[in-house]
N, C-alpha and C positions, 0 to 999 in steps of 0.2 A: 539267925544272925541279922543285925540291923546296923544302920549308921549311929554313930555317936551323937549325932545331932538330930536322928529324927524322931525322937521323941514318940507321941503317940500318933503320926501321921503315917497313914499306911504307905507300904511300900510301892503300891500302884501310883501313888501321888508324890512322893518324896523323891527329889533326885540328890544324888551323891555329890558333896561339893569336895573341894580341896583341902579343907580343915578336917574334913570326917575320918574317922577310924572305923573298921566292922566291928563289932562286940555281938557277944551272945545276946539273944532276944529271946521272946516267948513264943510267937506264932510267926510261920512263915506260908505266905499264901503262893500255891505253886506258880502261878503266872511269873513266867520268867521277863518281865519289864521293868524298867526303872530302878528302884533299889532292889529290888527282888532278883533282879539279872546280877547285881553284886553280890547278894547274899549266896546264890545259886553257885557263882565262880569261887567265891571264899571257900565253901563247903565242899564243893567238888575237886578243886586242884589245891586248896591248902596254901596258896602263895599268890601273889598279884602278880598276873601276867605283864609281859613287855608290851604287847600288840594287842590292839582293839581296832574291829573292823564294825561299822554300823551302817544303817539306810534309815533309822527313824528317830524321833526324840525319845523313843523308849530306850534307846541306845546310850543316850548322854551320861546318865550315872556311871555305867560300864566303863566308858571312856574316861572320865573323871578319875575313877578308882586307878585306872592302868596308868594314864600320864602323871600322876602323882605318886608314882613309885618312887623311893628314895634310894632305894639298893642299885637299880640297874635304869640305864637309859630306856625310855619307852616312847612309844608314839600310839596316837589314836587318828585312825582314818576315819572318813565320813563318805557316805555316798550322796546324791544330788538332794536326797529329801532331807536330810539333817542340816538345818541351817545354822549351826552352832560352830563356831572355829574352836578348834582344839588345838592346843600346844602344849610344849613341855616348860 
């Protein structure tokens, strides 16, 4: 599972954006940060979560994936280390 706009960028480097969708890819690195966290959530849960909690820049992709949920109201919450403003 990769982001539609990810291309050849490694999941450890790619940040999921609001225009992305999760699609089937060819390889997944187990470390679950950045885009790999989105892939793991999609694979394990099979649905977009409605809540996201994070405390590092490795959680931004997960938060973007959650707050851009079109089906349900969703929220992303951040800890002090995450200096990115998330909103619905």
